[in-house]
N, C-alpha and C positions, 0 to 999 in steps of 0.2 A: 221814688228815691229808695235806693237799696240800703239795707242795713246789714252789717257783718255780725254773724252769730258769735256769741262769746265762745272762748276756747273750750270751756267745760261742755257746752252743748255740742260742739263739733266732735269732741272725743266721745260723747255718749252716742252720737249717731253712728260713728265708726264701730263702736263696740256692738251696737245692735245689728250691724251688718254681718258680724261674725256668727257663723253657725257651727254646729257640732261637726260638720263635714269640712270645715276650713282647715288648711294646713297648719296655720298658727295654733289653733285650738288643739288639734291632734298632737302636735309636738309638745305643747304645754302640758297636756294630760300625760303624755308619755314620760316627761321629765318628773312630774310630781309623783306619779305612781311608782316609777322605778327608783328614783333617788330618794324619795320621801317615804316610801312604804316598803317595797319589795327588797331593795338592797339592805336597809337597816334590819329587817326581819331575818334575812339570810346571813348577814355578816356580823351580827352583834356579839358573836363568840369568837370571831377571828382576831387573834391577839394583835396583829400588825395592820389592822384596818382602821380607818377613821371612824367607822361605824361601831367599833368595839366599845361595849359598855363596861368601862373599867371598874366602876364602883359596884357593879352587879357581880362581875365574874372574876376579878383579878385575884382576890384572896383565895377563893375556892380552887381556881386553876393552879395557883402557885402551890397550894397544899397537895393537890393531886399530882402535880409534877414531882414534888419531893418524895411522895409515897412511891411513885413509879420508879424514881431513881434509886430509892432504897432497895426495891425488889430487884432491879437490874444489877445493883451492886452485889447483892447476895448471890445472884445467879452467876456473876463473873467470878466471885470467890469460889463457889462450888466447881466452876469450870476448871480452874487451875488446881484445886485440891484433887480433882479426879484425873488430872493430866499426869502421865508418868514423868518422873523427875529425870533431868539429864545429869544430876549430881555434879554440876559445875564443869562438865566436859563440853562437848559440842551441844549448844542449846537446841532443843528439839522443836521449839516454837517455830523458828524459821532461821535457816542458815543460808546465806547467799554464797555466790561464787567467791573465790579469794579476793577479788577486787569488785565490790558491789557497784552497780550502776546507780542505785538509790539507797541511801541510808535514812531510815525513819527513826529519828531521835525523839524520844518522849521525855520531856522535862517534868520531874515530879518533886513535890514536897508533901510532907505529911499534913493533910488538911482534914476537914470534918470527918470524924470516924463514922463508920457504918455505910457510907455511900460508896466507898471503894472506887473512886473515880478512875484512878490509873488502871485498875483491873478491868474496868469496863472498856477503856480505850485499847489496852493491849489485847484483850480477848477478841474484840471486834476486828482489829487489824489481823490477828491470827486467822480468824474465820475467812476474811476476805482474801488473804494470801493463799489459803488452801483452795478457795474457789478459783482463784486466778490461775493456779497451776504453773506450768512451765514458763508462761509469759512473765512471771514475777520471780524467776530464779535469780535475778540480779538485785533483789531487794533484801535489805538487812534491817531487822529490828534492833534497836539499841536504846537502853534505858539510861537516863542521866539523873541520878539522885542528888539533889541539891539541898536536902534537909540536913540541918546542922546537928540535930539530935540523932540518937541511934534507935528511936522508937518507931521508925517508919516501917510498920509491919508489912504493908503491901509491897514495898520495894524489896524487902528481905525475901518474901515469897517469890517474887518474879525473878530474883537472882538465880533461882534454880533452873530457869528456862530461857532467860534472855541475858545477853551480855550487859553488864552494868558498870557505869563509871560513877564513883562516889566522890563528890567534890571534897567533903569534909572528913572522909575516913582517915583516921590516923594522924590528923593534924591538930595542932593546938591553935585553934582559930579564936581570935579575940574580937570578932566582929561586933558582938554585943557591947563591948566596952568602948567603942569608937563612936562618939556622938556625931562625927562628921559624915558617917556612912549611914544613910537612911535605907528604908526597905526598898525604895524604888531603884536606888543605885545598886543595892545587893542583887535585886532581880536582874538588872542589866549585866552585872558581873557573872551571875549564874548562867545567863544566856550565852555570854561570850565563852565561858568555860565549856559548856555543852557543845556549842558549835565547833570550837577548836578541837575538842576531844573526838568529835565525829570525823573531822578531817584527818587528824593524826592517826586515829585507829584504823580507818578503812580506806582513806584516799579515794572517795567515791566521785562519780560525775556530778551527783546532786545530793543535797542534804535537805530532808523535810523535817523541820523543827515543829514539833507538836506539843502543846501544853497538855497537862494530864487531865483536863476536863473537856477535851475536844474529840468527840467520837466520830470516826470516819463514816461518810455516807457509803452506800452500797456501790456507787459508781466511781469511787475515787481512783482506782487503778486503771480502768479503761480510759477515763478522762485524762489522767496524767500521761498515760502512754500516748494518747492522741496529741495532747498539747505539746509535750516535750519533743516528740519525734517528728511531728508535722508542723504545728503552728509556730513553735519557737525556732524553727529553722529560718523564719523570715527575719530580714536584717534588723527591723526596728524592735523586735522582741528578743533577739539572740543575746544581746549584752545587758539585759535587764538585771538590776541588782537583786530583786526578789520578786516572787509571785505569791500573793496572798490567796489563801484558799477559803477565807472567811471574812465576811463583813457583817456587822450586826444587822439583823432584819429590821430593827426599828429605824435604821439610817438608810434604808434602801428605797425610800420614796423618791418620786421625781422631784418634788419641791425640796431640793437639797443643793448645796453649793458645788455640785459636780456638773460642769457644762455638758459633758457627753450624755448625761441623762436627759437633758432638755432636748437634744437632737433625737434621742430615742423616743421621747414623749411625743414630739411632733410627728415622728414616723408612725407612731401608733394611730394618731389622728388621720394621717394621710392614707393609711391602710384600711382602717375600719370605717372612715367617713364615706368613701365611695361605695363600699360594700353595703353598709346600712342604708344609704340613700337608695341604692338599687332595690333592696328588699322593701323599703317603705313605698317607693313609687310603684312597685309591682302589686303589692297587696292593697294599696290605697287607690289603685287604678288611675294614677296620675299620668298624663301623657308627657313624653319627653324627659328632659333632665333639668334639675333645678340647682344652680350653684348656691343659692342661699340655704337650701335644704342640706346640701353636702357640707357646707360650712358648719351648720348646726350640728350635724351628726359627727363631724370631726371633733368639735369642741365637746360634745356630749360624751363621746367615747374616751377622750382624754380625761375628762373629769371623772367618769365612772371607774376607769382603771386606777387612777390615783386614789380615789376614795375607798375602793375595795381593798387596794393594797398592791403595789408593784411586786412585792415579794411573792404573792400567790401566782401571779402571771409568769414570773421567772421560772416557776416549777415546771412549766411546759417545756423548757429547754432540756430537761432531764431525759427526754425521749431518745436522744442520741448524743454521744460525745461531741460530734461536730457542731451541735447547736449551742454548746456552752460559749459564752462570750468572754473576751479578755479586754478589760478597759483599764485606763490609768488608775492607780491606787490612791486612796485617801489615807489619812493618818491613823485611824482606829481600825483594827486592834490586831493582836498577834497570836491567836490560838493555833494557827497553822500557817507556816511560812516556808516556801520552797526557795532554796538558794542553789544556783549553779556553783560548782566548786570555786572557780576563779572569783565570782562575785562574793562568795562566802568569805574568802580571804580578805577581800577589800572591806567587807563589812566588819571584820574583826579589827582592822586598822582604824576604821571610822569610829566605831563604838568606843575604842580606847581613848579617843580624843574628846569625848563628851561626858558630862556628869549629870546623872538623872536625879530628880527630886520630885516632890509632890507637884502635880501639874505639868510635869515633863518626864513621863515614863519612857520606857524603851520604845514603845510604838511611835510616840512623837519624835523621839531622837532619830529613829530610822527614817521617818518621813522628812524631817528637817534636813537630813543628809542628802536627800535627792537633789534639792536645789543648790545646796552649798557645794556639792561635789559634781554637779552636772550629770547625775545618774537618772535612770528611769526605773519605775516599778509598776506592777500591774496587779489586778485582782480578777479572779475568775468568778463568773456568775452563772448559775446559782452557787451557793456555798457547797464545798466538798466535805465539810465537817459540821457537826452539830455541837453547839456549846451547851454543856449540861451542868456546869458548875454554878450554883447560885451562891456559893461561899467563896469569897475572894481570899487569896493568899496574901494580899497586901493590907487589907483593912478588915476590921470586925464587922460582921453583918448579922445583927440579932433578929432581923425580920426579912429573911430572903424572899425575893419577889421576882416574878418573870419580867417585870418592867421596872 
């Protein structure tokens, strides 16, 4: 008479059959060692990784970032103090052809003293335009000062070198006395003013709206040249309302409400899964090909890329302008936005029809218009500007932090 072994005993027998050379044990060890030991040790200081030890590093890294920003602000100030003045005639920083192809409009307010954010932005644009040379002859720098007071020292300094539009110069503005106008609505109105001034002053083909704490990356002009002259000739991109050049790194993970990223994430598994399977089978001297092993490595690679941080793998795309991707835009944020001239005029009309308030800033207003007006917008990845401002122009921040 046969008796059936209890489930616990059967499980114990199966575990005893596993040896150190079995595939399951090897893959388990690989997972534990890499995801439980090596990756946390290697990535605990990566700000946008799941392995980042926030309580250990955030305060120190934030202070180091602020100190570095102060040094770069001082360097930018010396840069312009040593630059010969144009005395209000033809600005020597950069002067485009009579009708520019691209106007780079930098929106500025007087914010935290000492950091000279707008000087950092303009000086970097100047350096990159000089490096770009004849290819950027159709580019025009334009400063839009929306500070209500007359104490914006950096804007006054830059007026010697760059054309400036001052929204509140010589006006009796009673914004502060109107309780119905909040800081978010004012920011939208400032944005409309600067975009409209860019179009009226230069009538360009494109307007790049840059906030005064968004420093351009080294590759910005070659990438824009490639995107606008090659990629945006495609029908589905040609009539876009805007192209975002920045999306916060903390929001660039795969586990986010952007469906296109899920497809990309699956693609990572489909690419790395077979490759890692082939490497494993070769070094483990396993014959043939195993679908379960490939499925494991596909899921393993997807998990590893997400945990380390998609942002860091996006940096590989900087190897060539043609590797940058253009995907549908999400609602946050507006440090750098590129508008084709016809789309910029539509945007002016759209923004005049909405009212901004806390919880509904100009970035959300622009994004809400896409569905309401049947428009499309895109974002380029990786970012083409770095957001350096830890002090918001909309709200007080007594404890600035990188996260």
